[in-house]
C-alpha positions in Angstrom: 176.9 -78.6 36.4 180.0 -79.4 38.3 179.8 -83.0 37.2 179.6 -81.9 33.6 182.8 -79.9 34.0 184.6 -82.8 35.6 183.6 -85.1 32.8 184.9 -82.6 30.2 188.1 -82.3 32.1 188.6 -86.1 32.1 188.0 -86.2 28.4 190.5 -83.5 27.7 193.1 -85.3 29.9 192.6 -88.5 27.9 193.0 -86.7 24.6 196.2 -85.1 25.9 197.5 -88.5 26.9 196.8 -89.8 23.3 198.6 -86.9 21.7 201.6 -87.4 24.0 201.7 -91.1 23.1 201.7 -90.4 19.4 204.4 -87.7 19.8 206.4 -90.1 22.0 206.3 -92.9 19.4 207.4 -90.5 16.7 210.3 -89.1 18.8 211.5 -92.6 19.9 211.4 -93.8 16.3 213.4 -90.7 15.1 216.1 -91.1 17.8 216.4 -94.8 17.0 216.9 -93.9 13.3 219.5 -91.3 14.1 221.5 -93.6 16.4 221.4 -96.4 13.9 222.6 -93.9 11.2 225.6 -92.6 13.3 226.3 -96.2 14.6 226.3 -95.1 18.3 223.4 -97.4 19.3 223.9 -100.2 21.8 222.1 -103.5 21.8 220.0 -102.7 24.9 219.1 -99.3 23.4 217.8 -101.0 20.3 215.8 -103.5 22.3 214.5 -100.6 24.5 213.3 -98.6 21.6 211.4 -101.5 20.1 209.8 -102.3 23.5 208.9 -98.7 24.2 207.1 -98.3 20.8 205.2 -101.6 21.4 204.1 -100.5 24.9 203.1 -97.1 23.7 201.0 -98.6 20.9 199.4 -101.0 23.3 198.5 -98.1 25.6 197.1 -96.2 22.6 195.0 -99.3 21.9 193.7 -99.4 25.5 192.6 -95.7 25.3 191.1 -95.7 21.8 189.3 -99.0 21.6 188.7 -100.0 25.3 188.3 -96.6 27.0 190.8 -97.8 29.7 192.7 -94.5 29.9 193.6 -94.8 33.6 195.0 -98.3 33.2 197.0 -97.2 30.1 198.5 -94.3 32.1 199.6 -96.5 35.0 201.0 -99.1 32.6 202.9 -96.5 30.7 204.3 -94.8 33.8 205.3 -98.2 35.3 207.0 -99.3 32.1 208.9 -96.0 31.5 210.0 -95.9 35.2 211.2 -99.5 35.1 213.0 -99.0 31.8 214.7 -95.7 32.4 215.7 -96.6 36.0 217.2 -99.9 34.9 218.9 -98.1 31.9 220.2 -95.3 34.1 221.8 -97.8 36.5 223.3 -100.0 33.8 224.6 -97.0 31.7 226.1 -95.4 34.8 228.0 -98.5 35.8 229.1 -99.1 32.2 230.3 -95.5 31.9 232.1 -95.8 35.2 234.1 -98.8 33.9 234.7 -97.6 30.4 235.1 -93.8 30.9 232.7 -93.2 28.0 229.8 -91.0 29.4 227.7 -90.9 26.2 225.4 -93.8 27.1 224.8 -92.4 30.6 224.3 -88.8 29.3 221.8 -90.0 26.5 219.8 -91.9 29.2 219.7 -89.0 31.6 218.1 -86.7 29.0 215.0 -89.0 29.1 214.7 -89.2 32.9 212.9 -85.9 33.4 210.0 -87.3 31.3 209.2 -89.5 34.3 208.4 -86.4 36.3 206.3 -85.0 33.5 204.3 -88.2 33.0 203.9 -88.6 36.8 202.5 -85.1 37.3 200.4 -85.2 34.2 198.6 -88.5 34.7 198.9 -89.7 38.3 197.1 -88.5 41.4 199.0 -85.7 43.1 200.2 -87.7 46.1 201.4 -90.6 43.9 203.1 -88.2 41.5 205.1 -86.5 44.2 206.1 -89.8 45.9 207.1 -91.4 42.6 209.2 -88.4 41.5 210.9 -88.1 44.9 211.8 -91.8 44.7 213.3 -91.4 41.2 215.3 -88.4 42.4 216.6 -90.3 45.4 217.8 -93.0 43.1 219.9 -90.5 41.1 221.4 -89.0 44.2 222.1 -92.5 45.5 224.2 -93.3 42.4 226.2 -90.1 43.1 226.7 -90.9 46.8 227.8 -94.5 46.0 230.5 -93.1 43.7 231.8 -90.5 46.2 231.8 -93.2 49.0 233.9 -95.5 46.8 231.3 -98.2 46.2 231.3 -97.5 42.5 234.7 -96.9 40.9 234.9 -94.5 37.9 237.6 -93.8 35.4 236.1 -90.5 34.4 236.0 -87.3 36.4 233.5 -86.0 33.8 231.1 -88.7 34.9 231.2 -87.6 38.5 230.7 -84.0 37.5 227.8 -85.0 35.2 226.2 -87.0 38.1 226.6 -84.0 40.4 225.2 -81.7 37.8 222.2 -84.0 37.2 221.5 -84.2 41.0 221.3 -80.4 41.2 219.3 -79.8 38.0 216.8 -82.6 38.8 216.2 -81.1 42.2 215.2 -77.9 40.4 212.9 -79.9 38.0 211.3 -81.6 40.9 210.8 -78.4 42.8 209.3 -76.7 39.8 206.9 -79.6 39.0 205.6 -79.7 42.5 205.1 -75.9 42.4 203.3 -76.1 39.1 201.1 -79.0 40.4 200.2 -77.0 43.6 199.3 -74.0 41.4 197.2 -76.2 39.2 195.4 -77.7 42.2 194.8 -74.3 43.6 193.3 -73.2 40.3 191.1 -76.3 40.1 189.9 -75.6 43.7 189.1 -72.0 42.8 187.2 -73.1 39.7 185.2 -75.7 41.6 184.4 -73.2 44.3 183.3 -70.6 41.7 181.1 -73.3 40.1 179.6 -74.2 43.4 178.9 -70.6 44.2 177.3 -70.1 40.8 175.2 -73.2 41.3 174.0 -72.0 44.7 173.2 -68.6 43.3 171.1 -70.1 40.5 169.3 -72.9 42.3 166.7 -73.2 45.0 168.4 -74.7 48.1 165.3 -76.5 49.3 164.1 -78.0 46.0 167.3 -78.3 44.0 165.7 -76.7 40.9 166.4 -73.3 39.3 165.4 -70.2 41.1 164.1 -66.9 39.7 167.6 -65.7 38.8 168.2 -68.8 36.6 164.7 -68.7 35.1 165.2 -65.0 34.1 168.5 -65.9 32.6 166.9 -68.8 30.6 164.2 -66.5 29.4 166.6 -63.8 28.3 168.7 -66.4 26.4 165.7 -67.7 24.5 164.6 -64.2 23.5 168.1 -63.4 22.3 168.1 -66.6 20.2 164.5 -66.0 19.1 163.6 -69.4 20.4 159.8 -70.0 20.7 158.4 -70.9 24.1 155.4 -70.7 26.4 155.1 -69.9 30.1 153.2 -71.9 32.7 152.9 -70.0 36.0 151.8 -72.4 38.7 150.5 -71.7 42.2 149.8 -74.3 44.9 146.2 -73.9 46.1 145.8 -73.1 49.8 149.4 -73.7 50.6 149.3 -71.4 53.6 146.8 -73.7 55.2 149.2 -76.6 54.9 151.9 -74.7 56.8 149.4 -73.5 59.4 147.9 -76.9 60.0 150.9 -79.2 59.6 153.8 -76.9 60.2 156.6 -75.6 57.9 158.6 -78.9 57.8 155.6 -80.7 56.4 155.1 -77.8 54.1 158.7 -78.1 52.8 158.2 -81.9 52.3 155.0 -81.1 50.3 156.8 -78.6 48.1 159.4 -81.3 47.3 156.7 -83.8 46.5 154.9 -81.4 44.2 158.1 -80.4 42.5 159.1 -84.0 41.9 155.6 -84.8 40.6 155.6 -82.0 38.1 159.2 -82.7 37.0 158.2 -86.3 36.3 155.5 -85.1 34.0 157.4 -82.5 32.0 159.0 -83.0 28.6 162.8 -83.3 28.5 163.2 -79.9 26.9 161.1 -78.1 29.5 162.6 -76.1 32.4 161.0 -75.8 35.8 162.0 -73.4 38.5 160.8 -71.9 41.7 159.5 -68.4 41.1 159.0 -67.7 44.8 157.2 -69.0 47.8 154.7 -71.6 46.5 154.8 -70.4 42.9 156.6 -72.3 40.1 157.4 -71.3 36.5 157.7 -73.8 33.7 159.4 -72.7 30.4 157.8 -74.9 27.8 160.5 -74.7 25.2 159.3 -74.8 21.6 155.8 -75.4 22.7 152.9 -73.8 20.8 149.9 -72.5 22.7 147.8 -75.7 22.5 150.8 -77.9 23.4 151.5 -75.7 26.4 147.9 -75.8 27.6 147.8 -79.6 27.3 151.1 -79.8 29.2 149.6 -77.6 32.0 146.6 -79.8 32.2 148.8 -82.8 32.5 150.7 -81.2 35.4 147.4 -80.2 37.1 145.9 -83.7 36.8 149.2 -85.4 38.0 149.3 -83.3 41.2 145.6 -83.7 41.9 145.9 -87.5 41.7 149.2 -87.7 43.6 149.0 -89.4 47.1 150.9 -87.0 49.3 152.5 -88.6 52.4 151.0 -86.3 55.1 148.6 -83.7 53.7 146.5 -85.9 51.5 145.1 -84.1 48.5 146.8 -81.0 47.0 145.8 -79.1 43.9 147.5 -76.4 41.8 146.3 -73.6 39.5 148.1 -72.7 36.3 148.1 -69.7 34.0 149.4 -70.3 30.5 150.7 -67.7 28.0 152.7 -68.0 24.8 155.7 -65.7 23.9 155.4 -63.8 20.6 158.1 -62.0 18.7 156.3 -58.7 18.9 156.0 -58.9 22.7 158.4 -58.9 25.6 159.1 -61.5 28.3 157.6 -59.2 30.9 154.4 -58.9 28.9 154.2 -62.6 28.4 154.7 -63.2 32.1 152.0 -60.6 32.9 149.6 -62.5 30.7 150.4 -65.8 32.4 150.0 -64.1 35.8 146.7 -62.7 34.8 145.5 -66.1 33.7 146.7 -67.6 36.9 144.8 -65.0 38.9 141.7 -65.9 36.9 142.2 -69.6 37.6 142.4 -68.9 41.4 139.4 -66.6 41.3 137.3 -69.2 39.5 137.7 -71.9 42.1 141.3 -73.0 41.7 142.5 -76.5 40.6 142.3 -75.5 36.9 144.2 -74.3 33.9 143.4 -70.9 32.4 145.0 -69.9 29.1 145.7 -66.2 28.4 143.3 -64.7 25.9 
């Protein structure tokens, strides 16, 4: 169950990545068009827009046609980081010399996307380290200016760099906080799923317990799904425990459970009803089909070579659920048939009248 949830989560994450890629391509194309229209675009910006769209399309190709979502995420983050960091340094130095802060300001508006991409698609530790490294670079540019290593003709550029250093610290703090909350939520969901799994499954055999079986039966009645019940009891199981001990008894239970599971249909559900009793919900099985299934299980167990105890047999009572009856009545009929099978010498299948 937990694995299933994990798989769904990975699929949703890949879908989100694809949507963001398509949105990113559209936004870059729109900004490129606007800057061309207002004639404020620089040559390296034009080259950067073209390269960004090509890389995004390539990542989209990796996800859609080759199912390489993780590779695409790492590639995209690496490209965006390299491109924006290089552009940030180049535009800052250019603005420092010319006094025109437009190119630097227009680049800075894109830098926060690095934090977003990192925390969305990288492992938590990598996302935090990458984001801190990017922030340290921005602060370094500011420090180099105040230390006199980078001369600037614009006080506005210094103010902008200081403003960015402060606001990006807030961005980074918020992203880390959101990620921690998200991780806490995932841990809570996983713990809840594990607790639910433990409550619905037999700890020894790994199959459903009475609680899960009852839930399955109620669901089938609610949906008016036809089924039959096979109530199974291991013959003389107490003697196995008395002679060989409970550890061997547990091993025997596992072997019997595996043997029966191997001989069920894919749509059938098996669970431990209690002690040495099992219940099989033969989904969609008519009466004759259920009886044949029961006989197959009985024969498989009888012919199975158990590792320690030798030969073991089972007795089975079969009953079919009808619309004008209840689950409890159907179970009572299967129980009565099982009682008859045990009273008639065991190692047999008895169908409810």
